[in-house]
C-alpha positions in Angstrom: -75.3 -63.6 61.9 -72.3 -64.4 60.6 -70.1 -61.0 60.3 -69.0 -60.8 57.3 -64.9 -60.1 57.8 -64.6 -63.1 60.5 -64.0 -67.0 58.9 -66.1 -69.6 60.2 -64.3 -72.8 61.1 -67.3 -74.6 59.2 -70.7 -72.9 57.8 -73.3 -71.8 59.8 -77.3 -73.0 59.5 -78.5 -71.8 56.7 -82.4 -71.8 56.9 -83.7 -68.6 55.7 -82.5 -66.6 53.4 -83.6 -63.3 50.7 -83.2 -62.7 47.1 -83.4 -58.7 46.5 -84.8 -58.0 42.9 -88.0 -58.4 41.5 -87.0 -59.7 37.7 -86.9 -63.5 36.3 -83.6 -63.8 37.2 -84.6 -63.6 41.0 -87.6 -65.6 40.4 -85.1 -68.6 39.2 -82.8 -68.0 42.5 -85.6 -68.2 44.9 -86.6 -71.1 43.6 -83.6 -72.9 43.0 -82.5 -71.8 46.4 -85.8 -73.2 48.1 -84.7 -76.6 46.8 -81.5 -76.5 48.6 -81.2 -79.1 51.9 -82.0 -77.2 55.3 -83.6 -74.4 53.4 -86.8 -73.7 54.9 -88.1 -70.0 53.5 -87.0 -67.6 50.9 -88.1 -64.1 51.1 -88.0 -61.8 47.5 -88.0 -57.8 47.6 -89.9 -57.1 46.0 -90.3 -60.1 44.1 -93.2 -60.0 41.3 -96.6 -61.6 41.1 -95.2 -65.2 40.7 -93.3 -65.0 44.1 -96.3 -66.3 46.4 -96.5 -69.0 44.2 -92.9 -70.6 44.6 -93.4 -73.4 47.3 -91.8 -71.8 50.4 -91.3 -67.9 49.1 -93.0 -65.0 50.2 -92.9 -61.2 48.5 -91.8 -58.6 50.8 -92.4 -54.8 49.6 -88.8 -53.3 49.9 -87.5 -51.4 47.0 -84.0 -53.0 46.1 -82.0 -50.3 47.3 -83.6 -49.5 50.2 -80.7 -50.9 52.2 -82.0 -49.8 56.1 -85.7 -51.2 54.9 -83.9 -54.4 53.9 -81.5 -54.8 57.2 -84.6 -54.3 58.9 -86.3 -57.5 57.2 -83.3 -59.7 57.7 -83.2 -58.8 61.3 -86.8 -59.7 61.7 -87.2 -62.8 59.7 -83.6 -63.9 61.6 -82.2 -64.4 57.6 -78.7 -66.2 57.3 -78.0 -64.9 53.7 -78.7 -62.7 51.5 -78.0 -62.7 47.7 -78.7 -59.6 45.5 -79.8 -60.3 41.8 -79.9 -57.0 40.2 -76.5 -54.4 39.3 -78.2 -51.1 40.4 -78.3 -52.1 43.9 -74.9 -53.5 43.6 -73.2 -50.6 41.8 -75.3 -48.3 44.6 -73.4 -50.1 47.2 -76.5 -51.8 48.9 -74.0 -54.9 49.4 -71.9 -52.5 51.6 -74.1 -51.4 53.9 -76.1 -55.0 54.6 -72.4 -56.3 54.9 -72.0 -53.5 57.8 -74.9 -54.5 59.5 -73.3 -57.9 60.2 -75.1 -59.9 57.4 -73.8 -62.4 55.0 -74.1 -61.5 51.5 -73.7 -62.6 47.9 -73.2 -59.9 45.6 -69.7 -57.6 45.1 -69.0 -54.2 46.8 -69.6 -50.9 44.8 -66.1 -50.9 44.5 -66.3 -54.6 42.8 -69.2 -53.7 40.9 -67.5 -51.4 38.8 -66.9 -54.2 36.9 -70.0 -53.4 35.3 -70.5 -50.0 36.5 -68.2 -48.5 34.0 -67.1 -49.7 31.5 -64.2 -47.8 31.2 -62.9 -48.9 34.8 -63.1 -52.5 33.3 -61.4 -52.2 30.3 -58.5 -50.5 32.3 -58.5 -53.1 34.7 -58.2 -55.8 31.9 -55.3 -53.9 30.6 -53.3 -54.0 33.5 -54.2 -57.2 34.2 -53.4 -58.6 30.2 -56.9 -60.1 29.7 -57.7 -60.3 26.2 -60.3 -57.8 25.0 -60.9 -55.5 22.3 -59.0 -52.6 21.7 -61.0 -49.3 23.0 -60.9 -45.9 23.5 -63.0 -43.7 26.0 -64.5 -40.3 25.1 -66.2 -37.8 27.0 -67.7 -35.7 24.3 -69.3 -36.0 20.8 -66.8 -34.1 19.2 -64.0 -36.3 20.9 -65.7 -39.5 19.3 -66.5 -38.3 16.0 -62.5 -36.8 15.7 -61.7 -40.4 16.6 -63.6 -42.0 14.0 -62.5 -39.8 11.6 -59.0 -40.4 12.3 -59.9 -44.6 12.0 -62.2 -44.9 9.6 -63.7 -47.8 10.4 -66.7 -49.1 12.2 -66.6 -49.4 16.0 -68.9 -50.7 18.9 -70.4 -47.8 20.9 -70.8 -48.7 25.3 -72.3 -46.6 27.3 -69.7 -46.1 30.4 -72.5 -46.5 33.0 -75.7 -48.9 33.6 -77.8 -48.9 30.6 -80.3 -51.8 31.6 -78.3 -53.9 28.9 -79.5 -51.3 26.7 -76.4 -49.2 26.1 -74.6 -51.1 23.0 -74.6 -50.1 19.5 -72.6 -52.7 17.0 -72.4 -50.4 14.1 -71.6 -51.9 10.9 -70.2 -48.7 8.7 -68.8 -45.4 10.4 -72.3 -43.6 9.6 -73.9 -45.9 12.2 -71.0 -45.2 14.6 -71.2 -41.6 14.3 -75.1 -41.6 15.0 -74.6 -43.7 17.7 -72.1 -41.7 19.3 -74.4 -38.6 18.4 -77.3 -40.0 19.9 -75.6 -40.8 23.4 -74.4 -37.7 24.0 -77.8 -35.9 22.7 -79.2 -37.9 26.5 -80.3 -41.2 25.1 -78.8 -43.6 27.8 -79.3 -40.2 30.4 -76.4 -40.1 32.6 -75.4 -43.7 31.3 -74.3 -42.0 28.3 -72.3 -39.4 29.5 -69.1 -41.2 29.2 -69.0 -43.6 25.9 -66.3 -46.5 25.3 -65.6 -47.0 22.1 -64.2 -50.4 21.4 -62.4 -52.5 17.9 -65.1 -55.2 16.6 -64.2 -58.8 17.4 -65.6 -61.2 15.3 -67.0 -64.5 16.4 -69.7 -66.6 18.2 -70.8 -65.0 22.0 -70.7 -67.0 25.1 -71.7 -66.3 28.9 -69.4 -67.6 31.8 -70.5 -67.4 35.3 -67.9 -68.0 37.9 -68.9 -67.8 41.6 -66.3 -66.3 44.0 -65.5 -65.5 47.8 -62.7 -63.4 47.0 -60.2 -65.4 46.4 -61.7 -68.8 45.0 -64.3 -69.9 42.5 -66.4 -71.9 41.1 -67.2 -72.5 37.3 -70.9 -72.7 36.5 -71.7 -74.4 32.7 -71.7 -71.8 29.9 -74.9 -70.4 29.1 -75.6 -68.6 25.5 -78.7 -65.9 25.5 -80.0 -64.2 22.2 -80.2 -60.2 22.8 -81.8 -59.5 19.4 -85.8 -59.3 19.6 -86.5 -60.5 16.0 -86.0 -63.7 14.5 -82.9 -64.4 13.1 -81.3 -62.6 15.4 -82.9 -59.3 13.9 -84.1 -56.3 15.3 -83.4 -54.1 18.3 -81.0 -55.2 20.8 -83.3 -56.3 24.4 -82.1 -57.6 27.7 -82.3 -61.2 26.0 -85.1 -63.0 24.4 -83.9 -66.5 25.8 -80.9 -68.5 26.0 -79.7 -72.2 26.5 -77.1 -74.1 28.8 -74.9 -75.9 28.5 -73.4 -74.1 25.4 -71.4 -76.7 23.8 -69.2 -73.1 22.1 -67.3 -74.3 25.1 -66.0 -77.8 26.6 -64.4 -78.5 29.6 -60.7 -77.3 28.3 -62.3 -74.3 26.6 -63.9 -73.6 29.9 -60.4 -74.1 32.0 -58.9 -71.8 29.6 -61.7 -69.0 30.4 -60.3 -69.7 33.8 -56.9 -69.1 33.5 -57.0 -66.8 30.9 -59.7 -64.5 32.2 -61.3 -65.0 35.5 -58.2 -66.2 37.5 -56.4 -62.7 36.6 -60.1 -61.1 37.0 -60.4 -62.0 40.6 -56.2 -61.4 41.0 -56.3 -57.7 39.5 -59.5 -56.8 42.0 -57.7 -58.1 44.6 -54.8 -56.1 43.7 -57.0 -52.9 44.2 -58.4 -54.0 47.3 -61.1 -55.6 46.8 -62.7 -58.5 48.3 -64.7 -59.6 45.6 -67.5 -61.6 46.7 -70.5 -62.4 44.3 -70.8 -63.4 40.4 -68.3 -62.6 37.7 -70.1 -62.8 34.6 -68.1 -62.6 31.4 -69.0 -62.0 28.0 -67.0 -63.5 26.1 -66.2 -63.5 22.2 -64.4 -66.6 21.1 -62.4 -65.0 17.7 -59.9 -67.0 15.8 -57.2 -65.6 18.2 -59.0 -67.4 21.3 -61.5 -66.0 23.7 -61.3 -62.0 24.1 -63.8 -60.5 27.0 -66.6 -58.1 25.5 -67.7 -57.1 28.5 -68.4 -58.0 32.4 -71.2 -58.0 34.6 -71.2 -58.1 38.5 -74.7 -60.6 38.6 -76.1 -63.6 37.1 -77.2 -62.8 33.4 -81.2 -62.5 32.6 -82.3 -65.0 31.3 -79.1 -67.1 31.5 -79.8 -67.7 35.1 -83.2 -68.8 34.3 -82.0 -71.1 32.1 -79.1 -72.5 34.5 -80.6 -72.8 37.8 -83.0 -76.2 37.2 -79.1 -77.7 36.4 -78.0 -76.6 39.6 -77.8 -79.2 43.0 -79.1 -79.1 45.9 -75.7 -77.5 47.3 -76.3 -74.1 45.6 -77.4 -72.4 48.7 -74.0 -73.7 50.7 -71.8 -72.4 47.9 -73.2 -69.1 47.6 -73.1 -68.8 51.5 -69.3 -70.0 51.7 -68.6 -66.8 48.8 -69.9 -64.4 50.9 -68.2 -65.5 54.3 -65.0 -66.1 51.8 -64.4 -69.6 52.6 -65.5 -71.4 49.4 -63.2 -74.6 50.4 -65.9 -75.5 53.0 -68.6 -75.4 51.0 -69.7 -79.3 49.5 -69.3 -79.4 45.8 -71.9 -78.5 43.5 -73.2 -80.9 41.4 -74.7 -80.0 38.2 -77.4 -82.2 36.2 -76.3 -83.3 33.2 -78.9 -82.4 31.0 -80.0 -79.5 28.5 -82.1 -76.6 29.6 -83.3 -74.3 27.5 -85.4 -71.1 27.8 -87.5 -68.5 26.0 -88.4 -65.0 27.1 -92.5 -64.0 26.7 -92.0 -60.6 26.3 -95.0 -57.2 26.0 -95.9 -55.7 23.1 -94.1 -52.8 22.1 -91.0 -54.2 24.0 -88.0 -53.1 24.1 -88.4 -49.3 23.8 -92.4 -48.5 24.6 -93.8 -52.1 26.3 -97.7 -52.2 26.9 -98.3 -52.4 30.5 -101.7 -54.0 32.6 -102.7 -56.8 30.4 -104.4 -60.1 32.0 -102.2 -63.0 32.3 -104.3 -66.3 31.6 -102.2 -68.8 33.4 -102.7 -72.7 32.9 -101.5 -75.4 35.4 -98.4 -77.3 33.9 -98.1 -81.1 34.9 -94.7 -81.4 33.3 -92.2 -81.3 36.3 -89.1 -80.9 33.8 -90.6 -77.5 32.7 -90.8 -74.0 34.8 -92.4 -70.7 34.1 -90.6 -67.7 35.5 -92.1 -64.5 36.1 -90.5 -61.2 35.5 -92.5 -58.3 34.8 -95.8 -59.3 36.4 -97.5 -58.2 39.2 -101.1 -59.9 41.5 -103.7 -57.7 41.9 -105.6 -58.0 44.9 -108.3 -60.1 42.8 -105.8 -62.6 42.1 -105.1 -61.9 38.5 -101.5 -61.2 37.2 -101.4 -58.8 34.9 -98.0 -57.6 32.5 -95.8 -54.7 34.6 -93.1 -54.6 32.0 -90.5 -55.8 29.0 -90.0 -59.1 29.5 -92.9 -60.8 31.2 -92.2 -64.2 31.7 -89.6 -66.4 30.8 -90.5 -70.3 30.2 -87.9 -73.1 30.8 -87.3 -76.8 30.3 -84.7 -79.5 30.3 -84.3 -82.5 28.5 -81.6 -84.8 27.3 -81.2 -83.0 24.2 -81.7 -79.4 22.5 -84.3 -80.0 20.5 -86.6 -81.8 23.0 -86.0 -79.2 25.7 -86.9 -76.5 23.4 -90.0 -78.5 21.8 -91.2 -78.8 25.5 -89.9 -75.0 26.4 -92.8 -73.8 23.3 -95.3 -76.4 24.3 -95.1 -74.8 28.1 -95.4 -71.7 26.0 -99.0 -72.6 24.7 -100.3 -72.5 28.5 -99.9 -69.0 28.6 -102.0 -65.9 27.1 -101.8 -62.3 27.0 -102.7 -59.9 25.1 -99.6 -58.4 22.9 -97.5 -61.5 23.9 -94.7 -61.9 21.6 -91.8 -64.4 21.5 -89.2 -65.6 19.2 -89.8 -69.3 17.8 -85.7 -69.6 16.9 -83.7 -69.6 20.3 -81.1 -72.3 20.1 -81.2 -72.4 16.9 -77.3 -72.9 16.8 -77.7 -76.3 19.1 -81.4 -77.2 17.2 -81.0 -79.6 14.7 -85.1 -79.7 13.9 
């Protein structure tokens, strides 16, 4: 096993991979990595009800933060590369523990994961590096926050400082909404994640997600994606972890993506290096394209969900090698990542009661899909002893489809969802309305 600190002359063999996590993002990663040249098997831990359906993929019942269990599994299965999907194990330092055991890991250290795990830390980094982002204030009590609001007299964005599973943000339309969001957070709505808040100026403009695969010094950018956070059609209702997405988002052309690289991503990587952090993983920049140019809303330290599901089918067979090279700090040795020039659409099928109190335990009826331009990625599912698949979480499945244009891609994704049924299943019918003509 290659030790993470020594730089190889050529990339070592890459046959056995481990993906850590059990959601739709990890299902999509496992599916995409298994399609790469030389990769023989992908283990997913803990995986979900669909893992074993993927050709060459196996699930292992190990919790995503059980570093000892993961190290043991990697030694038993002769794992050449570990890809960590979710933010919680990254923030908890699982990547550090695995690297210390001599494993090649795609996913940042706990220090690097602060980009996502602490909004205040990330804001300070952006300020130091001169990265464009909204004006902000960190507050440690309700009275401090309400005093600031009284002084500013305008609505603010209220963010829990810590990890809140994508649900710790309130974009207030007036000062009353801002005040009540501040009170709720300090009353314990987000637990420990909300013991400190970041209050931000509201930015105006469309949002877009850009993902950079980093080896600590160099990076490769993926096509931009756009997701839909709101539960209901017309972008209404509560914020969720994401109800659908599409890529490549036409909001950013090649020149726009280069501007984001120069203004945001490269300065971020340099700022991390200056703090002594070798960031080997994904930097996910959630951007707002304002009249003054792109501004960072927030950073994440992993692939977005469901953006990952919509991007993975566009990735060429070099993906596994590119992630391995990032993990080993030698992206210059990786083959160039090819990207399919098609449109990819994805729609999330969620459980009744999502996002607050999703219902669990409903049996899912899955008909087989003959279309090889479609993928159904499991997320909140479990396979029972008798072979039935049941719902276990809020976002249950992600239906993805590719086509020459977005109208056809979304038509195909919605056609795919007709082959799936479970009680209380809900999904938006207007995902991608920005790019669909129909």
